C-alpha positions in Angstrom: 190.7 140.5 204.7 193.0 141.4 207.4 193.1 139.3 210.6 194.4 138.6 214.2 197.3 137.2 214.5 195.9 134.2 215.7 193.6 133.6 213.2 196.6 133.5 211.0 198.3 131.0 213.0 195.1 128.7 212.6 195.7 129.1 208.8 199.2 128.0 209.0 198.2 124.9 210.8 195.3 124.3 208.5 197.6 124.8 205.0 200.6 123.4 206.3 202.9 121.2 204.4 203.1 117.6 205.6 206.8 117.2 205.3 209.3 117.6 207.8 213.2 118.0 207.5 215.9 116.4 209.5 217.0 118.5 212.3 220.1 119.9 213.2 222.0 119.3 209.7 223.5 122.8 209.0 226.4 121.8 211.6 225.9 125.0 213.7 227.5 123.3 216.8 231.1 122.9 214.7 231.3 126.6 214.7 232.1 129.2 212.4 234.9 130.4 209.5 235.1 134.1 210.2 236.5 136.8 207.6 236.3 140.4 206.7 236.1 142.8 203.6 236.3 146.2 203.8 232.3 146.2 204.1 231.3 143.0 206.1 232.1 140.9 208.6 231.6 137.7 207.3 230.6 134.3 208.9 230.2 130.9 207.3 228.6 127.9 208.8 232.3 125.6 208.9 230.4 122.3 207.9 227.9 123.5 205.1 230.0 126.7 204.2 226.7 128.6 203.9 226.3 132.5 204.6 225.7 132.6 208.5 226.2 136.4 208.9 226.8 139.5 206.8 227.2 142.3 208.8 227.9 145.8 207.5 231.4 146.8 208.9 230.2 150.3 209.1 226.7 150.4 211.3 226.9 146.7 212.3 223.9 145.7 210.2 223.4 142.2 209.5 221.5 141.0 206.6 221.2 137.4 207.6 219.1 136.3 209.6 221.5 134.6 212.4 219.5 134.8 215.4 216.6 132.7 213.3 219.7 130.0 212.2 219.3 127.4 215.4 215.4 127.3 213.9 216.4 126.6 210.4 219.0 124.1 210.4 217.3 121.3 209.2 217.5 119.8 205.6 215.2 121.5 203.1 215.9 125.0 205.1 217.7 126.8 202.6 220.5 129.1 203.1 223.0 131.6 200.8 225.3 129.5 199.4 222.9 126.9 198.2 222.5 125.8 194.7 219.6 124.0 192.9 220.0 122.7 189.5 218.2 120.4 186.9 220.5 118.5 184.0 220.5 116.2 181.3 222.4 114.6 179.0 222.5 115.8 175.5 219.8 113.8 173.6 217.8 112.7 176.6 214.2 114.3 177.8 214.3 113.4 181.5 215.8 116.4 183.9 217.7 115.2 186.9 217.8 117.5 189.8 220.2 118.6 192.5 219.6 120.6 195.7 222.4 120.8 198.4 219.8 121.3 201.0 217.7 118.5 200.4 220.2 116.1 202.4 223.1 117.8 204.2 226.4 116.5 205.1 229.6 117.7 206.3 232.1 119.1 203.8 235.2 118.9 203.2 237.1 122.1 203.3 239.3 122.6 200.2 242.8 124.6 200.6 242.3 128.2 199.7 245.1 130.7 198.7 245.0 134.5 197.0 241.5 136.0 197.0 239.8 132.7 198.0 238.6 132.4 201.7 236.7 129.3 201.6 235.8 126.7 199.0 234.4 123.2 199.0 233.1 120.4 196.2 229.3 120.0 196.9 229.3 116.3 195.8 228.6 114.9 199.3 225.4 116.8 199.4 224.3 116.5 196.2 222.7 113.1 195.0 225.2 110.2 193.9 225.9 110.1 190.4 225.2 113.8 189.6 225.8 115.2 186.1 227.3 118.3 187.6 230.4 118.6 189.8 230.3 121.6 191.3 232.6 123.7 193.6 231.7 126.6 195.7 233.9 129.5 196.7 233.9 132.5 198.6 236.0 135.1 197.4 237.1 138.6 198.3 238.1 140.4 194.8 239.3 143.6 194.8 237.3 144.0 198.4 233.7 142.8 197.4 232.5 139.6 198.2 231.5 137.0 195.5 229.8 133.6 195.7 231.3 131.6 192.7 230.3 128.3 191.3 232.6 126.2 189.5 229.6 123.9 187.5 231.8 121.2 185.7 230.7 118.7 183.5 232.8 115.4 184.6 230.7 113.1 182.0 232.0 111.7 178.7 229.0 113.7 176.9 227.8 117.0 176.7 225.4 117.6 179.6 222.6 120.3 179.0 221.8 122.6 182.1 218.1 123.3 182.4 217.7 125.1 185.7 220.6 126.5 188.0 219.5 128.8 191.2 221.3 130.2 193.8 219.0 130.6 196.9 218.8 133.9 198.8 218.3 134.0 202.3 218.0 137.2 204.3 216.2 138.5 207.2 212.7 139.1 206.2 211.6 137.0 209.2 208.8 138.8 211.9 208.2 135.8 213.8 208.1 136.8 217.6 209.8 140.1 216.9 208.5 143.3 218.6 207.8 146.2 216.5 211.4 147.6 217.4 213.0 144.4 216.7 211.6 144.0 213.3 211.6 147.4 212.0 215.7 148.0 213.3 216.6 144.2 212.5 214.8 143.3 209.4 215.1 143.4 205.7 213.1 142.7 202.6 214.7 142.2 199.4 213.1 142.5 195.4 214.7 141.5 192.2 215.1 143.2 188.9 214.6 140.5 186.9 216.9 141.8 183.7 218.9 139.2 182.6 222.7 140.3 182.5 221.5 143.6 183.9 219.4 142.3 186.6 220.2 142.8 190.4 218.6 142.2 194.0 218.2 145.0 196.4 218.1 144.3 200.3 216.4 147.3 202.2 216.2 147.4 206.0 213.1 148.4 207.2 214.2 151.9 208.6 214.4 152.9 205.0 217.5 155.0 206.5 220.3 152.3 206.3 222.6 151.4 203.4 221.2 148.5 201.6 222.9 145.8 199.9 222.9 145.1 196.3 223.5 141.6 195.1 224.8 141.8 191.5 226.0 139.0 189.0 229.8 138.2 188.3 230.3 137.3 184.8 227.7 135.3 182.9 225.4 135.2 185.7 221.9 136.2 184.5 218.8 136.8 186.5 216.9 135.2 184.3 213.9 133.9 186.9 213.1 134.5 190.0 211.9 131.4 192.2 210.1 131.1 195.2 211.5 128.4 197.5 209.1 125.7 199.3 209.7 125.0 202.4 207.8 123.1 205.4 205.8 125.5 207.4 204.9 123.6 210.2 207.8 124.7 212.6 208.7 127.9 213.9 209.5 130.6 212.4 206.4 129.3 210.3 207.8 129.7 206.7 205.5 131.2 204.3 203.3 132.9 207.0 202.4 136.6 207.3 205.5 137.0 210.1 207.8 135.0 207.3 206.8 135.8 203.4 209.9 132.9 202.5 212.8 133.0 200.3 213.3 133.2 196.5 216.2 132.2 194.2 217.9 133.7 191.8 218.1 131.4 188.4 220.7 132.0 186.2 218.7 129.4 183.8 215.1 128.4 184.1 214.2 126.1 180.9 213.3 122.9 182.7 211.0 124.9 185.0 209.4 126.3 181.8 209.0 123.0 180.4 207.4 121.3 183.6 206.0 123.4 186.3 205.9 127.0 184.6 204.5 125.5 181.3 201.4 127.0 181.7 202.2 130.4 181.8 204.6 133.1 179.9 207.8 133.4 181.6 209.3 137.0 182.6 212.7 135.9 180.2 212.9 133.8 177.6 214.0 130.4 179.3 217.4 129.2 178.5 219.7 126.4 179.0 223.1 125.9 178.7 225.4 122.8 177.1 228.5 122.0 179.2 231.1 120.0 176.9 232.7 117.0 178.2 234.9 118.5 180.9 234.2 122.2 180.4 233.8 124.3 183.2 231.6 127.5 183.5 231.6 129.7 186.7 228.5 131.4 187.8 228.3 133.9 190.7 227.2 137.0 192.6 229.1 139.8 194.3 227.8 141.6 197.3 227.6 145.3 197.6 226.4 148.1 200.0 224.8 151.3 198.3 224.9 154.6 200.7 221.2 154.5 200.7 218.2 153.5 198.5 218.3 156.2 196.4 221.7 155.3 195.2 221.1 151.7 194.3 221.1 152.4 190.8 224.3 154.6 190.9 225.9 151.6 192.9 224.6 149.3 190.2 226.0 151.6 187.5 229.8 152.1 189.3 229.9 148.6 188.6 230.0 148.8 184.8 226.6 147.0 184.4 223.7 148.6 182.6 221.1 151.0 184.3 217.4 151.6 182.7 215.8 154.4 184.0 212.2 154.5 182.7 209.8 157.8 182.4 207.0 157.8 183.5 207.8 153.8 184.5 207.1 150.8 183.0 202.9 150.6 182.8 202.2 152.6 179.8 198.8 153.7 178.8 198.1 152.9 174.7 197.8 157.0 174.3 201.2 158.1 176.3 204.9 157.9 175.3 207.3 156.4 177.3 211.0 157.2 177.9 214.0 154.9 178.7 217.2 156.2 179.4 220.1 153.7 179.5 223.2 154.1 181.6 226.1 152.2 179.7 229.9 152.0 179.4 229.2 150.4 175.9 227.3 150.9 172.9 223.7 149.1 171.8 224.0 146.5 169.2 220.0 145.6 168.9 216.9 146.2 170.4 213.8 143.9 170.0 210.3 143.5 171.5 208.4 140.7 172.7 205.7 140.2 171.8 206.7 141.8 168.3 205.4 145.0 167.9 203.8 145.2 171.2 206.2 148.1 171.4 208.1 150.1 168.7 211.1 152.2 169.9 213.2 155.2 168.6 216.4 157.2 169.9 215.9 160.3 171.0 218.2 163.4 172.1 216.9 164.0 175.7 219.8 162.9 177.6 222.1 165.8 178.9 224.6 164.1 180.6 227.5 161.7 179.3 227.1 158.0 179.6 223.0 158.2 179.1 221.4 157.0 176.0 217.7 157.7 175.2 215.0 156.0 173.8 211.1 157.1 172.8 208.7 153.9 173.6 205.6 153.9 171.8 202.9 151.2 173.0 201.0 149.3 170.8 199.7 146.0 172.5 197.7 145.8 175.4 198.9 143.4 178.4 202.5 142.1 179.0 205.7 143.1 176.9 209.6 143.0 177.2 212.3 145.3 175.4 215.4 143.2 175.2 218.5 145.4 174.6 221.8 143.4 173.5 224.9 145.4 174.5 227.9 145.2 171.7 230.0 143.3 174.2 226.9 140.7 174.1 225.2 141.6 177.3 221.3 141.5 177.5 219.3 143.4 179.3 215.5 143.5 179.7 212.7 145.8 180.3 209.6 144.6 181.7 206.5 147.0 180.1 202.4 146.7 180.9 200.5 148.3 178.3 196.9 149.4 179.2 194.0 151.1 177.5 194.5 154.7 177.2 194.2 156.1 180.6 190.8 157.6 181.0 189.1 154.6 178.6 190.4 152.2 181.1 188.6 154.2 183.9 185.4 154.2 181.4 185.6 150.5 181.0 186.0 150.3 184.7 182.7 151.9 185.6 181.0 150.2 183.1 181.8 146.6 184.3 181.4 148.0 188.1 177.8 149.0 187.4 176.6 146.5 185.0 178.3 143.1 185.0 179.0 143.7 189.0 175.7 145.3 189.8 173.8 143.2 192.1 169.9 143.4 191.6 168.7 140.3 193.7 166.2 142.1 195.9 165.1 138.4 197.6 168.6 138.1 199.0 167.7 137.8 202.8 171.2 139.7 203.4 169.7 142.9 201.6 172.8 143.3 199.4 170.8 144.6 196.6 171.4 146.8 194.6 175.0 147.0 195.5 178.4 146.7 193.4 179.3 143.4 194.4 182.7 141.2 194.6 183.0 139.3 191.3 184.9 136.2 190.2 186.3 136.8 186.4 186.9 132.7 186.0 183.2 132.1 185.9 182.0 135.5 185.1 179.7 135.8 188.0 179.2 137.9 191.3 180.8 136.5 194.4 178.3 135.5 196.9 178.7 132.8 198.9 182.5 132.7 199.6 183.1 131.2 203.0 185.0 134.2 203.9 181.7 135.9 204.3 182.9 139.7 203.8 184.2 139.0 200.2 180.6 138.5 199.3 179.2 140.6 202.3 180.0 144.2 200.9 182.4 144.8 204.4 186.2 144.7 204.6 188.9 145.6 201.9 187.8 142.4 199.7 184.1 143.0 200.0 183.9 146.9 200.0 186.6 146.7 197.7 184.4 146.8 194.3 182.0 149.3 195.3 184.5 151.8 196.8 186.1 151.6 193.3 182.6 152.4 191.8 182.4 155.5 194.0 186.1 157.0 194.0 185.4 156.6 190.1 182.6 158.8 190.1 184.7 161.7 191.7 187.4 161.3 189.0 185.0 160.7 185.8 181.6 161.4 186.5 179.2 159.1 184.3 175.3 159.8 184.6 174.2 156.4 184.4 177.0 155.1 187.3 176.1 157.7 189.6 172.2 157.0 189.4 173.2 153.6 190.5 175.8 154.6 193.4 172.7 156.7 194.5 170.5 153.9 195.0 173.1 151.5 196.5 173.9 154.8 198.3 171.0 155.1 199.8 168.9 151.7 200.0 172.2 149.8 200.9 175.1 151.4 202.0 172.9 153.6 204.9 170.8 151.2 206.5 172.5 147.7 205.6 176.1 148.0 205.8 176.0 151.3 208.3 173.2 151.4 210.8 170.9 154.4 210.5 170.5 154.4 214.3 174.2 154.8 215.4 176.2 155.4 211.9 178.2 152.2 213.2 179.6 150.0 210.3 179.2 146.3 210.0 182.2 144.0 209.3 179.8 141.9 206.7 176.1 142.0 205.8 176.5 138.6 204.5 177.2 135.6 207.3 176.8 131.8 208.2 174.1 130.9 210.0 171.7 128.5 208.6 169.0 128.8 211.3 168.9 132.5 210.8 168.1 132.1 207.1 166.2 128.5 206.4 165.2 129.2 203.0 168.8 130.1 201.9 171.3 127.6 200.2 174.5 127.4 201.6 176.8 125.7 199.0 177.8 122.3 200.3 181.0 121.9 198.7 182.3 124.8 200.4 183.9 124.5 203.9 182.0 126.7 206.4 183.9 125.6 209.3 187.0 128.0 209.4 187.0 130.9 211.7 186.1 133.0 208.7 182.4 131.9 208.0 181.2 134.4 210.9 177.8 134.0 212.3 175.5 136.8 212.4 176.7 138.6 215.5 180.3 138.3 214.4 179.5 139.7 210.8 177.5 142.2 212.1 179.7 143.4 215.1 181.0 147.4 214.0 184.5 147.5 215.9 186.7 147.4 213.0 188.1 151.0 212.0 189.1 150.6 208.7 185.9 150.0 207.7 184.7 153.1 208.2 186.8 154.8 205.9 185.4 153.1 203.0 182.4 154.3 204.0 183.5 158.0 204.3 184.9 157.8 201.3 181.9 156.5 199.2 180.1 159.8 200.8 182.8 162.3 199.9 182.9 161.0 196.2 179.3 161.8 195.7 179.6 164.9 197.6 182.0 165.9 195.1 180.0 164.4 192.5 177.0 166.4 193.8 178.8 169.9 194.5 180.5 169.9 190.9 177.9 168.4 188.8 174.8 168.8 190.5 172.6 167.6 187.5 173.7 164.2 187.8 172.0 163.5 191.6 168.5 163.3 192.4 168.2 161.8 195.7 170.2 164.0 197.9 172.3 167.2 197.7 175.9 168.0 198.3 175.6 168.9 202.2 174.3 165.6 203.1 176.9 163.6 201.4 178.9 165.7 203.2 177.7 165.6 206.4 177.3 161.7 206.2 180.9 161.8 206.0 181.3 163.6 209.0 179.2 161.3 210.6 181.2 158.2 209.5 184.5 160.3 210.7 182.7 161.2 214.2 181.9 157.5 214.5 185.1 156.0 214.0 186.6 158.1 216.4 183.9 158.1 219.5 186.2 155.6 221.2 184.1 152.8 220.7 185.8 151.5 217.6 189.0 149.3 217.3 192.1 150.2 215.2 190.8 153.8 215.0 194.7 155.3 216.6 196.2 153.1 213.9 196.9 154.7 210.4 194.1 153.3 208.2 194.5 152.3 204.3 192.8 155.4 202.4 192.2 157.7 205.1 194.1 160.3 202.8 190.2 160.5 201.8 189.7 161.9 205.5 192.2 164.9 204.6 190.5 165.9 201.6 187.0 166.0 203.3 188.8 168.1 206.0 190.2 170.5 203.4 186.6 170.5 201.6 184.9 171.2 205.0 187.3 174.3 204.9 186.7 175.4 201.8 182.9 175.4 202.2 183.1 177.6 205.7 181.7 174.6 207.4 183.6 175.6 210.3 182.4 173.5 213.0 182.5 169.8 211.1 186.1 171.1 210.4 187.0 171.6 213.5 185.7 168.3 214.7 187.3 166.4 212.0 190.5 168.1 212.6 190.6 167.6 216.5 190.0 163.9 216.1 193.0 163.6 213.6 194.8 165.4 216.3 194.1 163.2 218.7 195.2 160.2 216.8 198.2 162.3 215.6 199.3 163.0 219.3 199.7 159.1 220.0 202.0 158.7 217.0 204.3 161.1 217.6 205.1 159.6 220.7 206.1 156.4 219.1 208.9 155.7 217.1 207.2 152.9 214.6 203.6 153.9 214.8 202.4 151.8 212.1 200.3 149.2 214.0 197.9 147.2 212.3 195.9 143.7 212.4 199.3 142.2 211.8 202.3 141.7 213.1 203.8 143.7 210.4 202.2 145.8 207.9 202.4 148.3 205.1 199.1 150.2 205.6 199.6 152.4 208.5 202.3 154.6 206.9 200.0 156.3 204.7 197.7 157.8 207.4 200.5 158.6 209.7 202.5 160.6 207.1 199.4 162.3 206.1 198.3 163.6 209.3 201.9 163.8 210.7 202.8 166.2 207.6 199.4 168.1 208.5 200.1 168.9 212.2 204.0 169.7 211.2 205.5 166.9 212.9 208.1 166.2 210.5 210.1 163.7 212.7 207.2 161.3 212.6 206.4 161.8 208.8 210.0 161.3 208.0 209.9 157.9 209.9 206.5 156.9 207.9 208.0 157.9 204.6 211.1 156.2 205.1 209.3 153.2 205.9 207.6 153.4 202.5 211.0 153.9 200.6 212.0 150.7 202.2 209.4 148.5 201.0 208.2 150.5 197.4 211.4 149.5 195.0 212.0 151.5 192.1 213.1 149.1 188.9 212.6 149.0 185.4 210.2 145.9 185.5 206.6 146.7 185.8 205.2 144.4 188.3 208.0 145.5 190.9 208.2 149.2 190.4 206.4 150.9 192.9 204.8 148.0 194.3 204.7 148.1 198.0 205.2 145.2 199.9 202.1 142.8 200.4 202.1 139.3 200.7 199.3 137.6 202.5 196.3 139.2 201.5 195.3 136.5 198.7 194.5 134.4 201.8 191.5 137.1 203.2 190.4 138.6 199.5 191.9 136.5 196.8 190.9 133.1 194.3 193.9 131.5 194.6 194.9 131.7 198.2 198.2 131.5 199.1 201.1 133.8 200.7 202.9 135.2 198.1 204.6 138.5 196.9 201.5 140.2 195.4 202.1 142.6 192.4 200.2 146.2 192.6 197.8 145.2 195.4 196.4 147.9 197.0 199.6 149.0 198.9 200.9 150.2 195.7 198.1 152.9 195.1 198.1 154.0 198.6 201.4 154.1 199.6 202.2 156.0 196.5 200.6 159.1 198.2 202.8 160.0 200.9 205.5 159.7 198.0 203.8 161.6 195.8 202.8 164.4 198.3 206.6 164.7 199.8 207.8 164.9 196.0 205.2 167.9 195.6 206.9 169.3 198.8 210.6 168.5 197.4 210.4 169.2 193.6 213.9 168.0 193.1 213.8 164.7 194.7 213.1 162.7 191.5 213.2 159.1 193.3 210.2 160.0 195.0 208.4 160.7 191.9 209.4 157.5 190.3 208.4 155.3 193.2 205.3 157.1 193.7 204.1 157.4 190.3 205.0 153.7 189.7 202.6 152.9 192.7 199.8 155.0 191.0 200.3 153.5 188.0 199.8 150.0 189.5 196.1 150.1 189.7 195.9 151.0 186.1 197.6 147.7 184.8 194.6 145.7 187.2 192.2 146.7 185.0 191.7 144.1 182.1 190.0 145.0 178.7 187.2 144.9 179.4 187.1 146.5 182.7 187.2 143.8 185.3 190.1 144.8 187.9 191.7 142.4 189.9 193.1 142.7 193.0 196.4 141.7 192.3 198.7 139.7 190.3 200.0 136.1 191.1 204.3 136.9 191.2 205.1 133.5 191.6 207.0 131.9 188.5 204.4 129.1 187.9 201.5 131.2 187.8 202.2 135.1 186.6 198.5 135.9 186.2 196.0 138.5 187.7 193.7 136.8 190.4 190.2 136.2 189.6 188.5 137.9 192.3 188.0 141.6 192.2 188.6 141.3 195.9 190.4 144.2 197.6 191.3 146.4 194.8 188.8 149.4 195.8 191.3 150.8 198.1 194.0 150.6 195.1 192.0 152.5 192.9 191.4 155.1 195.6 194.8 155.8 196.1 195.2 156.0 192.3 191.9 158.7 192.2 193.6 160.8 195.1 197.3 160.9 193.4 197.3 160.3 189.8 198.0 163.2 187.8 200.8 164.6 185.2 204.1 166.0 187.0 206.4 168.4 184.9 209.9 168.5 185.7 213.1 169.6 184.5 215.5 166.6 185.4 219.2 167.5 185.2 220.2 164.2 183.6 217.3 164.0 180.8 215.8 167.6 180.6 212.1 168.4 180.5 209.8 165.3 180.8 206.3 164.6 182.0 205.0 161.7 184.4 201.1 161.3 182.9 201.9 163.4 179.9 203.3 163.8 176.4 205.8 166.7 176.0 204.8 168.1 172.2 207.6 171.1 172.6 210.4 172.6 174.6 211.3 175.6 172.9 210.3 179.0 174.3 207.3 177.3 176.5 207.2 173.4 177.5 204.1 172.3 176.1 202.5 169.4 177.7 199.4 166.9 176.7 197.9 165.8 180.0 197.0 162.4 179.2 197.0 160.8 182.8 193.9 158.9 183.9 192.2 161.3 186.0 193.1 164.9 184.3 192.4 166.9 187.7 195.9 167.4 189.1 199.1 169.1 187.6 202.2 169.7 189.3 205.0 172.0 187.7 207.6 171.0 189.6 210.0 173.9 188.9 207.5 176.2 190.5 206.6 173.9 193.1 202.9 174.8 191.9 200.0 172.2 192.2 197.1 173.0 189.9 193.8 170.7 190.5 190.3 170.8 189.3 187.0 170.2 191.0 185.5 169.9 187.6 186.5 169.7 183.9 189.7 168.1 182.8 193.2 169.7 181.9 194.0 169.5 178.3 197.0 171.2 178.0 199.6 173.1 179.9 202.3 175.3 178.4 204.7 176.6 180.9 207.0 179.5 179.7 210.1 179.2 182.2 211.6 182.4 181.1 208.1 184.5 181.7 207.3 182.2 184.7 203.9 182.0 183.1 201.5 179.1 182.8 198.6 178.9 180.2 196.2 176.0 181.1 193.6 174.6 178.6 190.7 173.1 180.5 187.6 170.7 178.5 184.2 169.9 180.5 185.4 166.3 179.5 188.1 164.5 179.1 189.0 162.8 175.7 189.1 159.4 175.5 185.5 158.8 177.3 182.7 157.7 176.1 180.1 158.1 178.9 181.9 160.6 181.3 179.4 163.8 182.0 180.5 166.9 181.1 181.3 169.7 183.4 179.2 172.8 183.5 182.5 174.6 184.1 185.8 174.7 185.3 186.8 174.7 189.0 190.6 175.4 189.3 192.5 175.4 192.8 195.8 176.7 192.7 198.5 175.9 195.7 202.0 176.6 196.4 202.9 172.8 197.7 206.9 173.3 197.9 208.8 177.1 198.0 211.1 177.4 195.5 213.2 180.4 195.4 212.1 183.4 193.6 208.7 181.9 192.8 205.2 182.9 194.5 201.9 181.6 194.3 200.4 181.5 190.6 197.2 183.5 190.1 195.3 184.5 187.1 196.2 187.2 184.8 192.5 188.0 184.1 189.5 188.4 186.5 187.6 185.4 187.6 184.9 184.4 189.8 185.4 182.3 193.0 183.7 179.6 194.5 184.9 177.8 198.0 188.3 178.3 197.1 188.0 177.7 193.0 188.5 179.8 190.3 185.7 179.3 188.1 186.2 179.3 184.3 183.6 179.2 181.5 183.6 176.7 178.8 183.5 178.7 175.1 183.4 176.2 172.1 184.3 173.5 174.2 187.2 174.5 176.1 188.0 177.2 178.7 191.6 178.8 178.9 193.7 180.9 181.5 196.8 181.9 181.8 198.8 182.3 185.5 201.8 184.2 186.5 
């Protein structure tokens, strides 16, 4: 659930930590130490020698929240330059702890010379009798800013360092900022938890400013990524919707793995380091600026650090082959996999450019896996994968689980929730009917609509007769009439509510707290003013229209015209001026674009004109604003999708580009399944999760939805491979949410003490909605890696490029060198053969995708051909044989279980 900001403030007060830090211990009043590099103007707090300001010389962008520092000057507030550790003498079992933020005192500056700009021994701000003697230095080496920690064992016996971490503080604080201030002053930061090849990217929210890249110095691996706890009760409200919080670069993590992380499997194998008496080891970070977000990897590579590029990404269905290309100035000594046998690898010769080494990755074992590459110089790089079932089989499982385990049939329910696909709690394997956040069991909002939305959109891409029959029951008995009012087509926020006097025979669980604001009474639950809810209803109708139109034998209650008209009616009601947030970008509203396109194809001019005019009115508002990404939240990553889609439709390239750049800033590309293509979301577990906390979510619905503009932009700019990598990573995310039996979680918990899927189905639906509308196979000829397919397996490249189509949807194929987008209304792509010399494409379509068990067979294939990008010398592909057309689609008959057409 998303809510108003005052509700978030209430949550903060309800769940706040009870501890307060001692005030004003940072020493801001004593001034600063200032120095410059060729890249940065640097300011350190004189007393603590922590970073106060890191401002680019060119452009003047400050990555540090200097303007918030006075509110963050207390004990327990972390700053860049702090350090934390756990250590023990060898032979003992108990760890002792050190943390420079806990009890600050003024440090005595050490004398400096040469490249060192500031230094101090940290003993005064560490516990008395600390096992480690640590001196911190700020160094400028070859004009590169470095933060170094000289860690010395001053004991007479060996000391084991069980954890050592460098807190990172960047300006991700949105509290009390306007939209303009947030977008121009703030950044987001994400890690590549890749050991010696690890780094952190800090991306300004505009998406156009040069990002900061934090890299290791010497042997300083990014082994772990730990959220830093702070008090949440004081401004700027740490760990809230307007301040996600801070994280720590962990060089060693064994002490955590033995304690707080003991119940999970860390991203990397935990290590410790033994310092002999008198021995010193230096750990450090360096700070560089990349010219652009697209050039982060090349900036990393320019330092000599290995870089991994994964194709199609790091989420691999079991029936797809992956590729990884390593950019390194040394050789590979060894490659291992954990768990053993989860992946196998072999060298390939795909790389066309010197400096790249290519490997083919074959997935074997479902779930998380880690590819560990050891180089000849001893450095270790880890690449993190997630293996799913075969892509179409995963959707098969999803549809089955949604329409069996999550099929709710209690007809005596006083809230009239049956029949429906209802929210589910995987931890107890039962429907969620009584969560005090009433929308979750009330079929409303994202967290309550999510399951039935996913079930409907699954029929759009892979209809199943039994599932469609249940969806017809749901639409005609529950969606139309209970969720959506028949008298005026408005949509309730929740059909479930908390008001015992109205349902005296209903037993609300007494072990739940029904006093929080989210336990709405009937009037609040049945309010109809939340525009986001209308999109989900529209999507359900539209998906059923697609089924009825292209698989008519599967429906029996209504024809396709009824479903299409219901979708139009819902959009009209959304935009009639009586519904809130209608002029914001709405998550999943790409479906309205699909709806408009279908209305135009069907020749339904009046309805098409209505929908287009309503969307134009919204776009005209956005076109006058620099940051038209408003929502229920102070900052959000939901509005960009709709703003991009309609600004592009109405030829407003400026607004569309602003939206696209905003997405690029919060949807990273890294060799880690959890972060690659993972759009920034961090508060939705409060409103839709079983484990309720503010935390960076992995593959929540932001991934699938924000991928849509990225993919559409790539299809318009087919040599911008960064867009493809980020977009395909986001589209792949929703596959990882589906477990081996078909249950789909709302998101994965990224905190190192959890690293697990949330037990609630929650708001998975919008994520899958994005997946269903954007997933496909994308065929490219990469300048460094040659012919590659995202979503398919290339089986030949001589004379013709032959591709097995293996994505989950089998409905979209994009051939980048031609700028050609092929899509199917019915049937499934099986193979594509592209002859670059003859400029011909041979398409093989089957009635049903392989790998499925219950999917319906299409009566015919219906192929739509579009030119999404102008390519010199290329025109719109056309069939070489005469084919009938229906609503703009070429009708392809099946013979012996397949249909083949050649395009030129």
